C-alpha positions in Angstrom: 46.2 126.8 75.0 48.0 125.9 71.5 46.3 127.7 68.4 45.9 125.7 65.4 48.2 126.1 62.4 46.8 124.2 59.3 49.6 122.7 57.1 49.7 121.3 53.7 52.8 119.2 52.9 54.6 119.9 49.7 54.7 116.0 49.2 51.9 114.2 47.7 51.0 110.4 47.8 49.2 109.8 44.4 49.8 111.6 41.2 46.6 113.6 41.4 45.8 117.3 41.4 43.7 116.9 44.7 47.0 116.4 46.6 48.8 119.4 45.1 49.6 122.5 47.1 46.8 124.7 45.6 44.3 121.8 46.5 45.7 121.8 50.0 45.4 125.6 50.2 41.6 125.1 49.5 41.5 122.7 52.5 43.3 125.3 54.6 40.8 128.0 53.7 38.0 125.6 54.6 39.6 124.9 58.1 40.0 128.7 58.6 36.2 129.2 57.5 37.3 132.1 55.4 34.0 132.2 53.3 31.9 132.2 56.4 33.8 135.2 57.8 34.1 137.6 54.8 30.5 138.3 53.9 30.0 141.9 53.1 33.7 142.6 54.2 36.1 144.7 52.1 39.0 142.3 52.0 42.6 143.2 51.6 44.7 140.5 50.3 48.3 141.7 51.3 51.0 140.2 49.1 54.5 140.8 48.2 54.3 141.2 44.3 58.1 141.6 44.0 59.7 143.7 41.3 61.6 143.7 38.1 62.3 140.0 36.9 61.6 138.2 40.1 59.5 135.0 39.8 59.5 133.3 43.2 56.5 135.3 44.8 53.4 133.5 45.4 52.1 132.1 42.2 48.8 133.6 40.7 47.3 130.2 41.0 47.3 130.5 44.7 46.1 133.9 44.8 43.1 133.2 42.6 41.9 130.5 44.9 41.9 132.9 47.8 40.1 135.4 45.7 37.5 133.0 44.5 36.9 131.8 48.2 36.4 135.4 49.3 34.0 136.2 46.5 32.0 132.9 47.2 31.7 134.1 50.7 30.2 137.4 49.7 33.4 139.4 50.3 34.9 142.2 48.1 38.6 141.2 47.6 41.5 143.3 46.3 45.2 142.7 46.3 47.6 145.2 47.6 51.3 146.0 47.9 53.6 148.8 47.7 53.0 151.3 44.8 56.0 150.3 42.7 55.3 146.5 42.9 51.7 147.1 41.9 52.6 149.4 39.1 54.6 146.6 37.4 52.8 143.6 38.7 51.4 142.8 35.3 55.1 142.0 34.1 55.1 139.1 36.7 51.7 137.7 35.8 49.5 139.6 38.4 46.6 141.4 36.6 42.9 141.9 37.5 42.1 139.1 34.9 44.5 136.5 36.3 43.7 137.2 39.9 40.0 137.9 39.6 40.0 141.1 41.5 41.6 144.6 41.4 45.1 145.5 42.6 45.5 148.8 44.5 48.7 150.3 46.0 48.5 150.2 49.7 49.6 153.8 50.0 48.4 155.4 46.9 50.1 155.9 43.4 52.3 158.6 45.0 52.5 157.4 48.6 50.2 160.1 49.9 47.2 157.8 50.9 47.9 156.9 54.4 46.9 157.5 58.0 49.3 158.2 60.9 49.6 156.3 64.1 51.5 158.0 66.9 53.9 155.5 68.5 57.3 156.1 70.0 60.0 153.6 69.3 63.7 154.5 69.4 64.0 157.2 66.6 60.4 156.6 65.5 57.5 158.9 66.7 54.8 157.9 64.2 54.0 155.3 61.6 52.4 156.1 58.3 50.1 153.2 57.5 48.5 152.6 54.0 45.1 154.0 53.2 44.1 150.7 51.4 44.7 149.0 54.8 42.6 151.2 56.7 39.7 151.1 54.2 39.5 147.3 54.3 37.6 145.6 57.0 39.4 142.1 56.7 42.8 141.1 56.0 44.3 138.2 54.2 48.0 138.1 54.8 49.2 136.1 51.9 53.0 135.7 52.3 55.9 134.2 50.5 58.6 132.7 53.0 62.1 133.6 52.0 65.4 134.8 53.6 65.9 138.3 54.5 69.1 140.3 54.8 67.9 142.3 57.9 65.5 140.0 59.7 67.2 136.6 58.6 63.7 135.6 57.1 60.5 137.1 55.9 57.0 135.7 56.4 53.6 136.6 57.8 54.9 139.4 60.1 57.4 140.8 57.6 54.8 140.9 54.9 52.6 143.4 56.9 55.2 145.0 59.1 57.2 146.3 56.2 54.8 146.1 53.4 51.8 148.2 54.7 53.6 151.4 55.5 55.0 154.3 53.5 58.6 154.3 52.2 59.3 157.3 54.7 58.3 155.0 57.7 60.2 152.0 56.3 63.4 154.1 56.0 63.1 155.3 59.6 62.5 151.8 60.6 65.8 150.7 59.1 67.4 153.6 61.0 66.7 152.2 64.3 69.8 150.0 63.8 71.9 153.2 64.4 70.0 154.4 67.4 72.4 153.1 69.9 76.0 154.2 69.0 78.3 151.3 67.8 81.0 153.4 66.6 83.6 155.0 69.2 85.5 157.6 67.2 87.8 158.2 70.3 89.1 154.5 70.0 90.0 155.1 66.3 93.8 155.6 66.7 94.5 157.1 63.3 93.4 157.2 59.7 95.3 153.9 59.0 93.3 152.2 61.9 90.0 153.6 60.5 90.9 152.4 56.9 91.9 148.9 58.3 88.4 148.6 60.1 86.5 149.7 57.0 88.5 147.4 54.6 88.3 144.4 56.9 84.8 143.6 55.6 84.9 141.6 52.5 81.3 142.5 51.8 81.6 146.3 52.0 79.3 146.6 55.0 81.5 149.2 56.6 81.8 152.6 54.9 82.9 156.1 55.6 80.1 158.0 57.5 78.8 160.6 55.2 77.3 162.6 58.0 80.3 162.3 60.3 83.8 162.9 58.7 86.3 160.6 60.3 83.6 158.1 61.4 82.2 154.8 60.1 78.9 153.5 59.1 77.8 149.9 59.3 75.3 148.7 56.7 73.3 146.0 58.7 71.6 144.4 55.7 75.2 143.5 54.4 76.6 142.4 57.7 76.5 138.7 58.2 78.2 138.9 61.7 81.3 137.2 60.4 83.3 139.3 63.0 86.3 139.9 60.7 86.3 143.6 61.6 86.4 142.8 65.3 90.0 141.5 64.9 91.2 145.0 63.9 88.7 147.3 65.5 89.9 147.2 69.1 86.6 148.3 70.3 86.2 151.1 67.9 83.3 149.4 66.2 81.0 147.0 68.0 79.0 144.2 66.5 76.2 143.6 68.9 73.0 141.5 68.8 70.7 144.2 70.2 71.5 146.4 67.2 70.2 143.8 64.9 67.2 143.0 67.1 66.3 146.6 66.9 65.1 146.5 63.4 63.1 143.3 64.1 61.4 144.9 66.9 60.5 147.9 64.8 59.1 145.7 62.2 57.0 143.7 64.9 55.8 147.1 66.3 54.7 148.2 62.7 52.9 144.9 62.3 51.1 145.4 65.6 50.0 148.9 64.5 48.7 147.6 61.1 46.8 144.6 62.8 45.1 147.1 65.3 43.2 148.5 62.2 41.2 145.5 62.2 38.6 144.1 64.5 39.5 140.8 66.3 38.9 137.8 64.1 39.2 139.9 60.9 42.5 138.6 59.8 44.0 135.3 58.6 47.5 134.5 57.9 48.7 132.2 55.1 52.4 131.7 54.4 53.7 129.7 51.3 57.1 128.1 52.1 58.4 127.1 48.7 61.3 128.3 46.5 62.8 129.9 49.5 65.5 132.2 48.3 68.2 133.7 50.4 67.0 137.3 49.7 63.8 139.2 49.8 61.5 139.3 46.8 62.0 143.1 46.7 65.4 142.6 45.2 63.8 142.2 41.8 65.3 138.8 40.8 65.1 135.2 41.9 67.9 132.9 42.8 67.9 129.2 43.5 66.2 128.1 46.6 68.6 127.6 49.5 66.1 125.5 51.8 63.8 122.6 50.6 60.1 123.5 50.1 58.2 123.2 53.5 54.6 123.6 52.1 51.7 126.1 53.0 50.6 127.3 56.5 47.6 128.9 57.6 46.3 130.3 60.8 44.4 133.2 62.6 47.7 133.9 64.5 50.6 135.4 62.7 53.1 134.5 65.3 52.1 130.9 65.2 52.3 130.8 61.6 55.9 132.0 61.4 56.9 130.0 64.5 55.6 126.8 62.6 57.7 127.7 59.6 60.7 128.3 61.5 60.4 125.2 63.6 59.9 123.0 60.5 62.8 124.3 58.7 65.2 124.4 61.7 66.8 121.2 60.9 66.6 121.5 57.1 70.0 121.4 55.6 71.2 124.4 53.6 71.3 123.6 49.8 74.8 125.0 49.8 75.3 124.3 46.1 72.6 126.8 45.5 74.1 129.7 47.5 75.1 132.8 45.3 78.9 132.6 45.0 79.1 135.8 47.0 77.4 134.6 50.0 78.9 132.2 52.7 77.8 130.0 55.6 79.2 132.2 58.5 78.2 129.8 61.3 76.9 126.2 61.8 74.8 127.1 64.7 71.3 128.4 64.8 68.5 128.3 62.2 69.6 128.0 58.5 68.6 131.5 58.0 71.0 132.6 60.7 73.9 130.6 59.3 73.4 132.4 56.1 72.6 135.9 57.3 74.3 136.1 60.7 73.9 134.7 64.2 72.5 137.9 65.6 69.7 137.9 63.1 67.9 135.5 65.2 64.2 134.5 64.0 63.5 132.9 67.4 64.3 136.2 69.1 62.0 138.1 66.5 59.2 135.8 67.3 59.9 135.9 71.2 59.6 139.8 70.9 56.4 139.5 68.7 54.7 137.4 71.5 55.7 139.8 74.1 54.0 142.7 72.4 50.7 140.8 71.9 51.0 139.9 68.4 50.2 136.3 69.0 51.5 133.2 70.6 54.4 130.7 69.7 52.3 127.9 71.3 50.7 126.1 68.3 49.3 122.7 67.2 50.3 121.8 63.7 47.5 120.1 61.9 48.1 118.5 58.5 45.2 118.9 56.2 46.0 115.9 54.0 48.7 113.5 55.5 50.9 111.6 53.0 49.8 108.1 53.1 50.9 104.7 51.8 50.6 105.0 48.1 48.4 102.7 45.8 50.9 101.9 43.1 48.2 100.3 41.1 45.9 103.3 41.0 45.7 104.8 37.5 46.8 108.3 37.9 48.9 109.1 34.9 47.3 111.3 32.2 46.4 108.9 29.2 47.2 109.9 25.7 44.2 110.9 23.8 43.6 109.8 20.3 43.9 112.4 17.7 
């Protein structure tokens, strides 16, 4: 049975604040019955607060509306993210005064506040999950949708799968890409051949392996699967889809362990798909959007939310004039995020895996909370000048 995903369009009919995205967020919160569900709950509002001079994260106006809804329902909200993002959040407009609640680092100021979940996945044997997450009894996953160099895109699952664990765990999660060997030294003919493979990548994704002299190392986040290296590698270096899927599966596994912290029904997922840049907000700067705004999505199911976002944007044209000059369209097939980041970074495969491990369902019903209607051109909606 399809699960509901509530959606607010970025478009509006009349020139009125009641049809803007923050107002549509209010309608989504009502449909999710957030106020009725958070009474006496310690509510973690998990965000990506960005870093440095980024400005494309979820705007404080949206956060404040979620905070106020939680407080009106009798909950105790706090905003949480990784320590370095919380420490500098005030520089990007996130303070207790603007949001209406405190901000806490998910793993403590020095990343020593966590609990350990034993779980084996490739090179991982355990996941260190933030103490702030464990101490909460209800979760609001408030995500900004954008591109991502390792997973093609970031949304609800990425926000918790990568943002609720320690840096140590995150580093090990990135290392799963290297779990299955992809460099075959016996096929490297000589140093000239090795140099040719390394230098064939215009983005510097292939480098010397510091831990294996004479070997090569592929930086998956830089690799856009352009396959230029395959023309010279002769089997010495393989670019395979399963290598890139490994990190996506690690991220989903982490998200599953984080969500296991909460009782059933004690989490909601809200994704703001506006100003969608090609890279994650963690880069510390904001570029132009490369996909048109898709609005705001909300559900009790994280897989359904992400699937709804991916489905809606699947046919969106890439705003190619907005791409940073060092990026290219590597394929005209697949989702726009694949066309930018590489065909093996497949958001549909990511969500299929998330469904298989029980994170949610891809079967959803999209419900427009305020459909765009025929406009009344005579309606007086312009702000009138006030006499001085």
